[in-house]
N, C-alpha and C positions, 0 to 999 in steps of 0.2 A: 462332452464326448465328441471326438473328431469323426466326421462321417467317413465311411469306408472308402469312398472315391478319393477323398483327401489323403487318407493313409496310403493308398496305392500310389498316388502322385508323389507324395513325400518319399516313399520307398524308391520309386524310379529315379527321383532326383538324387537321392543318397547314392545309389549304385553308379549312376553316371559320373557324379562329381568325385566320388572316392577313387574311381579308376583314374581320373585326370589328376587328382592330388598325388596319388602314388607314382604315376609315371612322369609327371612333369613338374608339379608345383613345390613339393616339400623342400627339396634342396635349394631351389631358387628362392623360395620364400625366405628361408633363413638368411640368404646372402644379401637380399635387397632391403630388409628392414632391420635397422640397427636397434640394439638394446637401449634402455633408458639412460644408461650412464655406466660409471665404473664403481664397483663396490670393493672396499678393503677386504683382502683375503688373509694375508699373513705378513710377517717380517722375515727377512733372511739376510745373511751376511752380504755386505757390499762386495761386488765384483767389478774389476776394471771395465769401464764402458757403461756402467749403470748411470742413470740420470740422477745427478746429485740432489736435484730438487725433491727426490723421494726419500731422502735420508730421514730415518726416524731418530730424532735427536734424543728423545727420552730413553729409548732402548739402548742407543749407542752409549749414553752417559752411564747407564746402569750396568752394562756388561763390559764396557771398555773396548768393545769391538763395533766397528761401523756396521749398522744395519740399515736396510732400505725397506720401505713399504711395498708390498706387492698387491696389485689390483687385478680384478677380473671383470669382464663385461657383465653387467646386470642384464641377462638375456630376456627374462620374461617381459613380454609386451602386453599392453591392453589394446585390443582391436575393437573398434566400434563400427557397427553397420548402421549407417544413417539412411533409412529407406523411405522414399516418397510413397505414401499410401493414398494420395489424392485420386479423384475419380478418373483422371486421364490415364492412370496406370492400368485400368481395365480394358483399354483398347488394344487391338492386335489384329493384324490383317493376314497373317500367314499361319504358322503352326502354334503360336503361343502369344499370350498377352504380354504387355510390358511388365506387369506384376509377376507373372510366372517366370519370365527371364530374370527379373530382379532377384527372385527367390533362389533360382539356380546359381546365379553368380554369388549371392550371399553364402550359399552352401559351399561352393568351392573355396571361397576365402575363409570361411569359418572352419572348415575341416583342415585346411592348410595351417591355420593358426593353432588349433588344438594338437595337431601332429607335431608342432614345435613347442608344445607346453605353454602356449599363450592363452590368455583369457579373451573371451568374445562377449560383447554386449550388443544391444539393439535399441535403436530409437525409430519408431514408426511415426511419421508426421504428415499432416495435411497443412492447413493454415495455422495449426498449433501442434504441439507434441501430444500424440494420442496414447502411445505406449512407450514405457522405458523399462528395459530389462537389463539389470546390472550385469557387468562382465563376470563370466564364470567359465569353467572348463567342462569337457566331457561330451561324448557322443549324444547322450540324452538331452543335454542342454542345447546343442546345435540343432537337433531334430525339432525341439520345441520352438526354436527361433524360426526355422523354415515354415513350420506349421502356422505360426502366428502371421508371418508375412503373407502367406497364401490365403488364410481364412479371415483375416481381420476385416471387419466391416467399418469403414471410416465414418466418423460422426459428421465430418465436414467434407466438402467437395474440393475446395481450393488448395493452393500451395503457397507456403511462406517459407522460402529457403533461409532467409535471414534469421527468422525466429528459431528455426531448427538448429542452425549453426551456432547461434548464441547459446542455446540450451545445452548442446553437447559440450561446448567449450567450458561452460561453468560447471556442468555436472561431473566432468572428468578433469580433476585438478592437475594430475601429472601428464606429461606428454604421452599421447596415444597415436596409434595409426587409425585414421578415420576414412572409411569409404563412403562417399556421398553418392548413393544410387538413386537417380531421379531422371525424369524427362526434361527437367529444368523449364517447365512451363510457368515461368515467373519472371519478374523484373526487379532491378534495384538491389541485387544481392552481391554485386561486385566487391564492395568494401568488406562485407562479412567473410567472403572467401579469403581475402588477403589477411584479415585479422586472425582468423582461425588457422590459416596456413602457416602463420608465423609461430603460433604456440604448439600446434600439433602437426603431424605428418598427414596432411589432407590430400586424398586422391579422389578426383571427380570421375564418376562413372555415368556418363550420359547414355540413356536407353532410348533408342530411336526406332520408330515403327515406319514401315514402308509407306503406309497410307498418309503419313504426314509430309511425304515428299513428292508423290505422284498419284495420279488417278487413272483407273482403267476407263475405257470408253464403254459405259453401261447405261447411257441415257441420263435422265434427270434423277438426282438423288437428293435426299434431305439430310443435312447434318445437324447434330445437336452437340454443342460444346459441353463436354462432360462436367466441366468445372463451373461454367457460368450459366448454363442452361439456354444460351443463345441458339436459336434455330435459323438456319439459312439453307437455301437450295442452290444446287449447281447443276448445270447441264453439261455432263461429262462428254456428251457427243459434240460439244463445241470446242474445237482445237484451241481457240483463244482462251476459253475458260480454263481448260486443262493447263495451258502454258502459264497463265497467271497464277494458278494454285501452286504449280511446281516451282515457279519463281519465288513465291512467298515462302514456301517450305525450305528451299535451298538457302534463301537469304537468312531465315531464322537460324538454321543450323550453322551457317558460316559465322553469324554474329555470336552464337554460343561458343564456337571453337575459339574465336578471337578473345572473348571474355575470359575463358579458362586459360588461354595462353598468357594474357596480360597478368593474370593472377599468379603466374609462376607455378601452377599446379601440374603434377603428372595426371594424365587422363587415360581412361580405358573406355573408348567409345564402342558400344555394342548395338547391334540391330537385330530386330526380331526375325528378319528373313535371312540372316547369315549366321554361321557357326561362331559362337563367341570365343572359342578356343584360340583362334588366330589373334584376336585382340589381346587376350591375356598373355600369350607367348611374346608378342611384340612389347607389351608393357614390361614384363619381367626381363626380357633381353636388353631393352634400352636402359632400364634402370640399373641392371647389373653392371653394364659396361660404363655407365656414368660414375658409379660408386667404386668400381674396380678397374680404372683405366690401365 
């Protein structure tokens, strides 16, 4: 039984995301994600200018009239949401946690997919895969995915991106669109990004919180690493301490950006203290113009 407060939150997410899907995403979504291939449709008589490589020699021999094969794009896609459920996703310094932002992004992408008659599946992972929901269609299915992202209580605290990427690549045999939604608090996943990116259309979605980049001047505070349990104290009143923290945060984010760039992946970087709509628009705009120069 889903608690009432979760149901209200899920309903709010649905209303916000459906409005965005209707006004912005549906048409662009169709344009920037290709179908899985070409399916045979029918044969028809040959016309001047047709590709001779498509001549159906069996039908031509049987009828005495040259026929060619006609193909149509196999439009239906499989979209997989690969969502980081590790402990660090519960942090958030402004209006929402990283996990809540991940759920809302997942909702936009999932509703866009089903609006185009595509299937959507979900993998929730920490340092291992904790939940796998097979791809399916329909509003009820998508609402169930959002609910699961928000309410799932992880069995582990850590993050293993390599394990999650290998799992989705083996679980989904045919080429799929995969959105990897994570704060990327891990290391050593560079090769896995490249391997999965060659087989599938992999899009990285880094979720960043403001508290990971800068500290307010509020005196001495104690931090606990949500994934390792390590506890440390910082005097935020000390300008040097704040500068060191901000430098480390900026360096980590820049290293992540460089890693994703080297992997050749498209990215949608979102932040808990900024509207995510702008990042989505830029992603769809850039991808559309790359595919349709």
